[in-house]
C-alpha atoms as an extended CHARMM CRD file, in Angstrom:
* protein
*
       148  EXT
         1         1  MET       CA             73.4570000000     -104.5000000000      -24.8790000000  PROA      1               0.0000000000
         2         2  PRO       CA             69.8170000000     -103.7070000000      -25.5900000000  PROA      2               0.0000000000
         3         3  GLU       CA             68.5520000000     -105.3250000000      -28.7810000000  PROA      3               0.0000000000
         4         4  LYS       CA             67.1590000000     -101.9990000000      -30.0110000000  PROA      4               0.0000000000
         5         5  MET       CA             70.5710000000     -100.2840000000      -29.8070000000  PROA      5               0.0000000000
         6         6  MET       CA             72.2360000000     -103.0420000000      -31.8370000000  PROA      6               0.0000000000
         7         7  ARG       CA             69.4490000000     -102.9580000000      -34.4190000000  PROA      7               0.0000000000
         8         8  GLN       CA             69.8110000000      -99.1760000000      -34.7570000000  PROA      8               0.0000000000
         9         9  LEU       CA             73.5940000000      -99.4960000000      -35.0710000000  PROA      9               0.0000000000
        10        10  LYS       CA             73.2450000000     -102.2230000000      -37.7080000000  PROA      10              0.0000000000
        11        11  ASN       CA             70.8520000000     -100.0570000000      -39.7350000000  PROA      11              0.0000000000
        12        12  VAL       CA             73.2630000000      -97.1060000000      -39.6000000000  PROA      12              0.0000000000
        13        13  ILE       CA             76.2370000000      -99.2940000000      -40.6220000000  PROA      13              0.0000000000
        14        14  PHE       CA             74.4170000000     -100.9690000000      -43.5100000000  PROA      14              0.0000000000
        15        15  GLU       CA             73.0730000000      -97.6590000000      -44.8120000000  PROA      15              0.0000000000
        16        16  ILE       CA             76.5580000000      -96.0830000000      -44.8120000000  PROA      16              0.0000000000
        17        17  LEU       CA             78.1280000000      -99.1510000000      -46.4490000000  PROA      17              0.0000000000
        18        18  GLU       CA             75.5100000000      -99.0430000000      -49.1990000000  PROA      18              0.0000000000
        19        19  ASP       CA             75.3470000000      -95.2560000000      -49.7290000000  PROA      19              0.0000000000
        20        20  MET       CA             79.0010000000      -94.2850000000      -49.2990000000  PROA      20              0.0000000000
        21        21  PHE       CA             80.9390000000      -97.4540000000      -50.1510000000  PROA      21              0.0000000000
        22        22  PHE       CA             78.5600000000      -99.0900000000      -52.6700000000  PROA      22              0.0000000000
        23        23  ILE       CA             78.7560000000     -102.5060000000      -51.0050000000  PROA      23              0.0000000000
        24        24  PHE       CA             75.9250000000     -104.6360000000      -49.6750000000  PROA      24              0.0000000000
        25        25  PRO       CA             76.1440000000     -106.7980000000      -46.5350000000  PROA      25              0.0000000000
        26        26  GLU       CA             74.6220000000     -110.2710000000      -46.5950000000  PROA      26              0.0000000000
        27        27  GLU       CA             73.5590000000     -112.4040000000      -43.6440000000  PROA      27              0.0000000000
        28        28  GLU       CA             75.7900000000     -115.4390000000      -43.6850000000  PROA      28              0.0000000000
        29        29  ASN       CA             76.2630000000     -118.3480000000      -41.3140000000  PROA      29              0.0000000000
        30        30  GLU       CA             79.3110000000     -119.9640000000      -42.8840000000  PROA      30              0.0000000000
        31        31  ILE       CA             81.7730000000     -117.1280000000      -42.3920000000  PROA      31              0.0000000000
        32        32  VAL       CA             85.4420000000     -117.9260000000      -42.7460000000  PROA      32              0.0000000000
        33        33  PHE       CA             87.5860000000     -115.9600000000      -40.3200000000  PROA      33              0.0000000000
        34        34  PRO       CA             90.8540000000     -114.6600000000      -41.6340000000  PROA      34              0.0000000000
        35        35  PRO       CA             93.7920000000     -114.8720000000      -39.2110000000  PROA      35              0.0000000000
        36        36  LYS       CA             94.2090000000     -111.0770000000      -39.2250000000  PROA      36              0.0000000000
        37        37  LEU       CA             91.6300000000     -108.3200000000      -39.2220000000  PROA      37              0.0000000000
        38        38  ILE       CA             91.6300000000     -104.5580000000      -39.2010000000  PROA      38              0.0000000000
        39        39  GLU       CA             89.7200000000     -103.0390000000      -36.3110000000  PROA      39              0.0000000000
        40        40  GLY       CA             88.2770000000      -99.5620000000      -36.5840000000  PROA      40              0.0000000000
        41        41  ASN       CA             86.7020000000      -98.1110000000      -33.4750000000  PROA      41              0.0000000000
        42        42  ILE       CA             85.2640000000      -94.9080000000      -32.1170000000  PROA      42              0.0000000000
        43        43  ALA       CA             84.1660000000      -93.9120000000      -28.6180000000  PROA      43              0.0000000000
        44        44  ILE       CA             80.9840000000      -92.0630000000      -27.7550000000  PROA      44              0.0000000000
        45        45  SER       CA             81.0360000000      -90.3130000000      -24.3820000000  PROA      45              0.0000000000
        46        46  GLY       CA             77.9940000000      -89.3530000000      -22.3710000000  PROA      46              0.0000000000
        47        47  GLU       CA             76.5100000000      -90.7230000000      -19.1420000000  PROA      47              0.0000000000
        48        48  LYS       CA             78.0420000000      -93.9990000000      -20.2150000000  PROA      48              0.0000000000
        49        49  ARG       CA             80.9310000000      -94.4850000000      -22.6120000000  PROA      49              0.0000000000
        50        50  ILE       CA             80.1200000000      -96.5950000000      -25.6540000000  PROA      50              0.0000000000
        51        51  ILE       CA             82.7900000000      -97.9520000000      -27.9720000000  PROA      51              0.0000000000
        52        52  LEU       CA             81.7400000000      -98.9650000000      -31.4690000000  PROA      52              0.0000000000
        53        53  ARG       CA             84.1150000000     -101.5660000000      -32.8970000000  PROA      53              0.0000000000
        54        54  PHE       CA             84.2950000000     -102.7170000000      -36.5120000000  PROA      54              0.0000000000
        55        55  PHE       CA             86.2110000000     -105.7830000000      -37.7260000000  PROA      55              0.0000000000
        56        56  ILE       CA             87.1260000000     -105.8210000000      -41.3920000000  PROA      56              0.0000000000
        57        57  THR       CA             89.3620000000     -108.0300000000      -43.5140000000  PROA      57              0.0000000000
        58        58  LYS       CA             92.1750000000     -106.2750000000      -45.3490000000  PROA      58              0.0000000000
        59        59  VAL       CA             90.6290000000     -107.3080000000      -48.6800000000  PROA      59              0.0000000000
        60        60  LEU       CA             87.2880000000     -105.7540000000      -47.7350000000  PROA      60              0.0000000000
        61        61  ALA       CA             89.0050000000     -102.6310000000      -46.3610000000  PROA      61              0.0000000000
        62        62  ARG       CA             90.7740000000     -102.2200000000      -49.7190000000  PROA      62              0.0000000000
        63        63  ILE       CA             87.4470000000     -102.5950000000      -51.5960000000  PROA      63              0.0000000000
        64        64  MET       CA             85.8290000000     -100.0240000000      -49.2890000000  PROA      64              0.0000000000
        65        65  ALA       CA             88.6990000000      -97.5740000000      -49.8180000000  PROA      65              0.0000000000
        66        66  ALA       CA             88.7040000000      -98.0480000000      -53.5970000000  PROA      66              0.0000000000
        67        67  ASN       CA             84.9310000000      -97.5290000000      -53.8280000000  PROA      67              0.0000000000
        68        68  PHE       CA             84.9580000000      -94.5500000000      -51.4700000000  PROA      68              0.0000000000
        69        69  MET       CA             87.8650000000      -92.7980000000      -53.1860000000  PROA      69              0.0000000000
        70        70  GLY       CA             86.9120000000      -93.8160000000      -56.7120000000  PROA      70              0.0000000000
        71        71  GLU       CA             90.4160000000      -95.1420000000      -57.3850000000  PROA      71              0.0000000000
        72        72  LYS       CA             91.7980000000      -98.5820000000      -58.1430000000  PROA      72              0.0000000000
        73        73  LYS       CA             95.2520000000      -98.2300000000      -56.5690000000  PROA      73              0.0000000000
        74        74  ILE       CA             95.0250000000      -97.6750000000      -52.8170000000  PROA      74              0.0000000000
        75        75  SER       CA             97.8770000000      -97.3970000000      -50.3110000000  PROA      75              0.0000000000
        76        76  ASP       CA             97.8100000000      -98.9170000000      -46.8160000000  PROA      76              0.0000000000
        77        77  GLN       CA             97.7110000000      -95.3890000000      -45.3650000000  PROA      77              0.0000000000
        78        78  GLU       CA             94.6430000000      -94.5560000000      -47.4800000000  PROA      78              0.0000000000
        79        79  ILE       CA             92.9580000000      -97.7380000000      -46.2370000000  PROA      79              0.0000000000
        80        80  ILE       CA             93.5560000000      -96.6320000000      -42.6310000000  PROA      80              0.0000000000
        81        81  GLU       CA             92.1750000000      -93.1450000000      -43.3550000000  PROA      81              0.0000000000
        82        82  VAL       CA             89.0610000000      -94.5720000000      -45.0460000000  PROA      82              0.0000000000
        83        83  ILE       CA             88.3910000000      -96.9700000000      -42.1410000000  PROA      83              0.0000000000
        84        84  LYS       CA             88.7110000000      -93.9990000000      -39.7410000000  PROA      84              0.0000000000
        85        85  GLU       CA             86.2860000000      -92.0480000000      -41.9260000000  PROA      85              0.0000000000
        86        86  PHE       CA             83.8750000000      -95.0130000000      -41.9270000000  PROA      86              0.0000000000
        87        87  ALA       CA             84.0260000000      -95.2360000000      -38.0990000000  PROA      87              0.0000000000
        88        88  ASN       CA             83.4800000000      -91.4840000000      -37.8760000000  PROA      88              0.0000000000
        89        89  MET       CA             80.4620000000      -91.5780000000      -40.2190000000  PROA      89              0.0000000000
        90        90  VAL       CA             78.8650000000      -94.4670000000      -38.3320000000  PROA      90              0.0000000000
        91        91  GLY       CA             79.5860000000      -92.8550000000      -34.9520000000  PROA      91              0.0000000000
        92        92  GLY       CA             78.2070000000      -89.4780000000      -36.0330000000  PROA      92              0.0000000000
        93        93  ASN       CA             75.0500000000      -90.9160000000      -37.5610000000  PROA      93              0.0000000000
        94        94  TYR       CA             74.4890000000      -93.2210000000      -34.6000000000  PROA      94              0.0000000000
        95        95  VAL       CA             74.9040000000      -90.3860000000      -32.0670000000  PROA      95              0.0000000000
        96        96  SER       CA             72.4550000000      -88.1600000000      -33.9570000000  PROA      96              0.0000000000
        97        97  LEU       CA             69.9650000000      -91.0490000000      -33.8720000000  PROA      97              0.0000000000
        98        98  ILE       CA             70.2030000000      -91.8560000000      -30.1440000000  PROA      98              0.0000000000
        99        99  ASP       CA             71.1500000000      -88.4910000000      -28.6070000000  PROA      99              0.0000000000
       100       100  LEU       CA             68.4420000000      -85.9990000000      -29.4360000000  PROA      100             0.0000000000
       101       101  GLU       CA             69.5400000000      -83.6040000000      -26.6750000000  PROA      101             0.0000000000
       102       102  GLY       CA             73.0820000000      -83.3780000000      -28.0520000000  PROA      102             0.0000000000
       103       103  ARG       CA             74.8010000000      -84.4000000000      -24.8170000000  PROA      103             0.0000000000
       104       104  MET       CA             77.0520000000      -87.1110000000      -26.2090000000  PROA      104             0.0000000000
       105       105  GLN       CA             80.4800000000      -86.5190000000      -27.6900000000  PROA      105             0.0000000000
       106       106  LEU       CA             82.2300000000      -88.4550000000      -30.4110000000  PROA      106             0.0000000000
       107       107  GLY       CA             85.8720000000      -89.3510000000      -29.8960000000  PROA      107             0.0000000000
       108       108  LEU       CA             88.5160000000      -89.6950000000      -32.5780000000  PROA      108             0.0000000000
       109       109  PRO       CA             88.3950000000      -92.8440000000      -34.6830000000  PROA      109             0.0000000000
       110       110  GLN       CA             91.2200000000      -95.3450000000      -34.3100000000  PROA      110             0.0000000000
       111       111  VAL       CA             92.4720000000      -98.2080000000      -36.4590000000  PROA      111             0.0000000000
       112       112  LYS       CA             94.6260000000     -101.1570000000      -35.4410000000  PROA      112             0.0000000000
       113       113  GLU       CA             95.3720000000     -104.7070000000      -36.4910000000  PROA      113             0.0000000000
       114       114  THR       CA             93.6470000000     -107.4550000000      -34.5560000000  PROA      114             0.0000000000
       115       115  ASN       CA             92.9600000000     -111.1800000000      -34.9090000000  PROA      115             0.0000000000
       116       116  LYS       CA             90.3520000000     -113.8720000000      -34.4130000000  PROA      116             0.0000000000
       117       117  LYS       CA             91.5640000000     -114.5750000000      -30.8550000000  PROA      117             0.0000000000
       118       118  GLU       CA             90.7750000000     -110.9880000000      -29.8490000000  PROA      118             0.0000000000
       119       119  LEU       CA             87.3960000000     -111.2270000000      -31.5800000000  PROA      119             0.0000000000
       120       120  ASP       CA             86.5580000000     -114.4570000000      -29.7120000000  PROA      120             0.0000000000
       121       121  LYS       CA             87.0110000000     -112.6490000000      -26.3600000000  PROA      121             0.0000000000
       122       122  LEU       CA             84.1020000000     -110.3290000000      -27.1580000000  PROA      122             0.0000000000
       123       123  THR       CA             80.6090000000     -111.4200000000      -26.2470000000  PROA      123             0.0000000000
       124       124  LYS       CA             78.2100000000     -110.1610000000      -28.9100000000  PROA      124             0.0000000000
       125       125  VAL       CA             79.7730000000     -109.5370000000      -32.2950000000  PROA      125             0.0000000000
       126       126  GLU       CA             77.3210000000     -109.2030000000      -35.1660000000  PROA      126             0.0000000000
       127       127  ARG       CA             78.7540000000     -110.9110000000      -38.2280000000  PROA      127             0.0000000000
       128       128  CYS       CA             77.9680000000     -110.6870000000      -41.8840000000  PROA      128             0.0000000000
       129       129  GLN       CA             79.6030000000     -111.1390000000      -45.2150000000  PROA      129             0.0000000000
       130       130  ILE       CA             80.3680000000     -108.4110000000      -47.7390000000  PROA      130             0.0000000000
       131       131  GLU       CA             81.8330000000     -109.1730000000      -51.1550000000  PROA      131             0.0000000000
       132       132  GLY       CA             82.6020000000     -112.6660000000      -49.8220000000  PROA      132             0.0000000000
       133       133  GLU       CA             84.6390000000     -111.1850000000      -46.9400000000  PROA      133             0.0000000000
       134       134  PHE       CA             84.0860000000     -111.1650000000      -43.1700000000  PROA      134             0.0000000000
       135       135  PHE       CA             82.6780000000     -108.0170000000      -41.5540000000  PROA      135             0.0000000000
       136       136  GLY       CA             81.8140000000     -107.8030000000      -37.8720000000  PROA      136             0.0000000000
       137       137  PHE       CA             80.8230000000     -105.1310000000      -35.3930000000  PROA      137             0.0000000000
       138       138  CYS       CA             79.9560000000     -104.7500000000      -31.7440000000  PROA      138             0.0000000000
       139       139  MET       CA             79.2030000000     -102.1380000000      -29.1270000000  PROA      139             0.0000000000
       140       140  GLU       CA             80.8010000000     -102.0790000000      -25.6950000000  PROA      140             0.0000000000
       141       141  LYS       CA             79.5970000000     -100.0430000000      -22.7490000000  PROA      141             0.0000000000
       142       142  LYS       CA             82.1780000000      -98.7990000000      -20.2950000000  PROA      142             0.0000000000
       143       143  GLU       CA             81.4940000000      -97.1350000000      -16.9840000000  PROA      143             0.0000000000
       144       144  VAL       CA             82.5990000000      -93.5200000000      -16.9330000000  PROA      144             0.0000000000
       145       145  ILE       CA             84.9220000000      -92.8460000000      -14.0370000000  PROA      145             0.0000000000
       146       146  LEU       CA             84.8520000000      -89.1920000000      -13.0340000000  PROA      146             0.0000000000
       147       147  ASP       CA             87.8920000000      -87.6590000000      -11.4020000000  PROA      147             0.0000000000
       148       148  ALA       CA             87.2520000000      -86.3180000000       -7.9150000000  PROA      148             0.0000000000
C-alpha cells in the first residue's frame, strides 16, 4: 500500500475521531491487545476495490458511541450503529480526498467481532492507543473481477 495513501487515511481517521468523537489518538509502542475486537469496515469500489478496516476494543467503541451520541448509557446495538457511522464518515471523507473525478463508490459499512489472531494475519495494520485502549486500521486492495 503506498505510504501516501496510508498517511491520508490516518489523517482522515484522526480528524474524525477528534472532531466527531472528541477522542485523541496517541502513538504508542506498548499496546496491549485484547482477546476480542470489534471490526468495522467499508469497501470503496473503483478501478480497484479498497477495503478500509478498523479494529476497536469494545471499551473504546462504547466511549466513541457515548461521546458521539452525548449519552452515558449505550446499548450494544447503538455501539454497532456508531461504528458503522464512523466507517461511513471515514470512507466518505477518504473517497472525496482521493477521487476528485467522482468515479469511486462507497459500499455499506459492516461491523463484526474479530480477534488478535485475525489481526495478526494482516500485513500492515497501523496501531495507536486512544483513551488507553487499542485502535488499529488498515487498507486492503482487492482486484476487481468483472463478469463477462
